[in-house]
C-alpha positions in Angstrom: -95.4 -28.8 -18.3 -93.9 -30.0 -15.1 -91.1 -27.9 -13.3 -88.5 -30.6 -14.1 -89.3 -30.5 -17.8 -89.2 -26.7 -17.8 -85.8 -26.8 -16.1 -84.5 -29.3 -18.7 -85.6 -27.1 -21.6 -84.0 -24.0 -20.1 -80.7 -22.6 -21.8 -77.5 -23.5 -20.1 -76.3 -20.7 -18.0 -79.8 -19.3 -17.4 -82.4 -19.8 -14.7 -86.2 -19.2 -15.0 -88.1 -18.0 -12.0 -91.8 -18.0 -12.3 -94.2 -15.5 -10.7 -96.7 -17.3 -8.4 -100.3 -17.4 -9.6 -101.4 -15.9 -6.3 -99.7 -12.6 -7.2 -101.5 -12.7 -10.5 -104.8 -13.3 -8.7 -104.2 -10.1 -6.7 -104.8 -8.0 -9.7 -101.2 -7.2 -10.8 -101.0 -6.4 -14.4 -98.8 -8.5 -16.5 -95.5 -6.8 -17.2 -91.8 -7.4 -16.9 -92.3 -8.8 -13.4 -95.2 -10.9 -14.5 -93.1 -12.8 -17.0 -90.3 -15.3 -16.4 -87.2 -13.7 -14.8 -84.1 -14.8 -16.6 -80.8 -14.9 -14.5 -77.6 -15.7 -16.5 -74.5 -17.2 -14.8 -70.9 -16.8 -16.2 -69.7 -19.7 -18.2 -67.8 -22.3 -16.4 -65.6 -23.6 -19.2 -62.2 -25.0 -18.3 -60.5 -22.1 -20.2 -61.9 -19.6 -17.7 -60.7 -21.3 -14.6 -58.2 -19.5 -12.4 -54.7 -20.2 -13.3 -52.2 -20.6 -10.4 -48.7 -19.0 -10.8 -45.3 -19.9 -9.3 -45.0 -19.0 -5.7 -42.3 -16.6 -4.4 -40.4 -19.4 -2.7 -40.3 -21.2 -6.0 -38.8 -18.2 -7.7 -36.2 -17.8 -5.0 -35.0 -21.4 -5.3 -34.9 -21.2 -9.1 -32.7 -18.1 -8.9 -30.4 -19.8 -6.4 -30.1 -22.9 -8.6 -29.3 -20.7 -11.6 -26.6 -18.9 -9.8 -25.1 -22.1 -8.4 -25.2 -23.6 -11.9 -23.4 -20.6 -13.4 -20.7 -20.5 -10.7 -20.2 -24.2 -11.0 -19.8 -23.9 -14.8 -17.3 -21.1 -14.5 -15.3 -22.9 -11.8 -15.2 -26.1 -14.0 -14.0 -24.2 -17.0 -11.4 -22.4 -14.9 -10.1 -25.8 -13.7 -10.2 -27.3 -17.1 -8.5 -24.4 -18.8 -6.4 -22.5 -16.2 -4.2 -20.5 -18.6 -7.1 -19.2 -20.6 -9.0 -18.4 -17.4 -6.1 -16.4 -16.0 -5.7 -14.4 -19.2 -9.4 -13.6 -19.2 -9.4 -12.5 -15.6 -6.4 -10.3 -16.2 -8.2 -8.7 -19.2 -11.3 -8.0 -17.1 -9.3 -6.5 -14.3 -7.4 -4.2 -16.7 -10.7 -3.2 -18.2 -12.3 -2.2 -14.9 -9.1 -0.6 -13.7 -9.0 1.6 -16.8 -12.6 2.6 -16.2 -11.9 3.7 -12.7 -9.3 6.3 -13.7 -10.8 9.7 -13.1 -9.7 13.1 -14.4 -8.8 14.1 -10.9 -6.3 11.2 -10.6 -4.7 12.2 -13.9 -4.5 15.8 -12.6 -2.9 14.6 -9.3 -0.3 12.6 -11.2 0.5 15.6 -13.4 0.9 17.7 -10.3 3.2 15.1 -8.7 5.3 15.0 -11.8 5.6 18.8 -11.8 6.6 18.7 -8.1 9.2 16.0 -8.9 11.0 18.5 -11.2 10.9 21.3 -8.6 14.4 22.0 -7.4 13.2 22.7 -3.9 11.4 19.4 -3.6 14.5 17.6 -4.8 16.6 19.3 -2.1 14.2 18.1 0.6 14.2 14.6 -0.8 18.0 14.5 -0.6 17.8 15.8 3.0 15.3 13.1 3.9 17.6 10.4 2.5 20.6 11.7 4.3 18.7 11.7 7.7 16.5 8.7 7.5 18.5 6.3 5.3 21.9 7.7 6.4 22.8 8.0 2.7 26.2 9.4 2.1 25.5 9.9 -1.6 22.6 12.3 -0.8 24.9 14.4 1.5 27.6 14.5 -1.2 25.1 15.6 -3.8 23.9 18.4 -1.7 27.5 19.5 -1.1 28.1 19.5 -4.9 25.0 21.6 -5.5 25.8 24.3 -2.9 29.3 24.6 -4.5 27.9 25.1 -8.0 25.1 27.6 -7.0 25.8 31.3 -6.7 25.4 32.7 -3.1 22.5 34.9 -4.3 20.6 32.0 -5.7 17.5 31.1 -3.6 18.4 27.4 -3.9 21.8 28.1 -2.4 20.1 29.0 0.9 17.8 26.0 0.7 20.8 23.6 0.3 22.7 25.2 3.1 19.7 24.9 5.4 19.4 21.2 4.5 23.0 20.6 5.3 22.7 22.2 8.7 19.6 20.1 9.6 21.4 17.0 8.6 24.4 17.8 10.8 22.1 18.6 13.7 20.4 15.2 13.3 23.8 13.4 13.8 25.2 15.8 16.4 22.4 15.5 18.9 23.6 14.2 22.3 21.0 11.5 22.4 22.5 9.6 19.5 22.4 6.0 20.8 25.5 4.0 21.2 25.6 0.9 18.9 24.9 -2.4 20.7 27.8 -4.8 21.6 29.1 -7.3 19.1 29.2 -11.0 19.4 33.0 -11.4 19.8 33.1 -15.0 18.4 31.3 -13.8 15.3 34.2 -11.4 14.6 37.0 -13.6 16.0 36.3 -17.2 16.9 38.6 -17.3 20.0 37.6 -13.9 21.5 35.4 -14.2 24.6 34.9 -10.4 24.9 35.1 -7.4 22.7 38.4 -6.3 24.2 39.9 -9.6 22.9 39.0 -8.9 19.3 42.2 -8.1 17.4 42.6 -4.7 15.8 43.0 -6.2 12.4 39.6 -8.0 12.7 37.9 -4.8 13.8 39.4 -2.9 10.8 38.3 -5.7 8.5 34.7 -5.5 9.6 34.8 -1.7 9.5 35.9 -1.6 5.8 33.6 -4.4 4.7 30.6 -2.5 3.3 28.7 -5.7 3.0 28.5 -5.8 6.8 25.6 -4.2 8.6 26.1 -0.5 9.4 25.5 -1.0 13.1 28.4 -3.5 13.2 30.7 -1.1 11.3 29.6 1.7 13.7 30.5 -0.5 16.7 33.9 -1.4 15.3 34.6 2.3 14.8 33.7 2.9 18.4 36.0 0.0 19.6 38.9 1.3 17.6 38.7 4.5 19.7 40.3 2.4 22.5 43.1 1.2 20.3 46.0 3.7 20.2 47.7 2.4 17.1 48.6 3.8 13.7 46.5 1.2 12.0 43.4 2.2 13.9 43.9 5.9 13.0 44.4 5.1 9.3 41.4 2.9 9.3 39.2 5.6 10.9 40.4 8.2 8.4 39.6 5.9 5.5 36.1 5.3 6.9 35.5 9.1 7.1 36.4 9.4 3.4 34.7 6.3 2.0 31.9 4.8 4.1 28.5 5.2 2.5 26.6 5.4 5.9 26.6 8.7 7.6 26.0 6.9 10.9 29.4 5.1 10.5 31.1 8.3 9.4 29.8 10.1 12.4 31.3 7.4 14.8 34.5 7.2 12.9 34.9 10.9 13.1 34.5 10.9 16.9 37.0 8.1 17.3 39.4 9.8 14.9 39.3 13.1 16.9 39.9 11.2 20.1 43.0 9.4 18.7 44.5 12.2 16.6 43.4 15.5 18.2 41.8 16.8 15.1 40.4 20.3 15.9 37.5 20.4 13.4 33.8 20.1 14.5 32.1 19.2 11.2 31.9 15.4 11.2 30.9 15.3 7.5 33.5 17.7 6.1 35.7 14.9 4.7 37.7 17.4 2.6 38.7 19.4 5.7 39.8 16.2 7.4 41.8 15.1 4.4 43.6 18.5 4.3 44.5 18.3 7.9 45.5 14.6 7.6 47.9 15.4 4.8 49.8 17.8 7.0 49.7 15.8 10.3 49.6 12.1 9.3 53.2 11.6 10.0 52.9 12.9 13.5 49.6 11.2 14.2 51.0 7.8 13.0 54.2 8.2 15.0 56.4 8.6 11.9 59.3 11.0 11.4 
């Protein structure tokens, strides 16, 4: 049989290697090596070929496309249904906000609520309002509290200390003088502050809708007007103005015009008692 015919008759996937006749002639006994050596190769069917997967770049672009598609869909729905989208967003925000509440936050809120009911903390809050906001109501409330509390009560001392600190805040020498007014804003024909009529100054002083700095300036300008109307207007501001800053300036001008001997600028009751005895003389009445 020729080598070509032998190769044609061989099994697919195998190869036959013959041992040369020369080796046989050298006396080697026939055995495993003397026969045909069969070498098998792995099958090369299409099903066993290497499958190629999607590359990393392809996965990245697919993920980007999916995100863009989702965002575009959400944006389109939000534009098409704005009311429903707003309601949904609000619900989601409330859900996450509720999830962020921690026990520590609840505990801090409970502590803050407890402190809010603490009388000492309430006294300090009233003091802050009287100094920072110039709130006359806060001062009056502290005066009422100290009048109702027994002298041996611990809160009595706390209120008294707050009242002293408030007075010191307004009695300091560095308390700035209010800026000048625009005369024509108060009285159209006035070119300077000295040309503003007393009646116009009093009108601005008693108008609580006016800025407190303007009212303070009018109280200062009335100090230069030695008239019964100016004295009465300043007394009224001491009794009624809701800004402690204006009350402080009205008190100074009132003392200058009337000779009031008291030193406590916020003791409206003492000023009223003195005024009831001396008003006639201060106003030039018999």
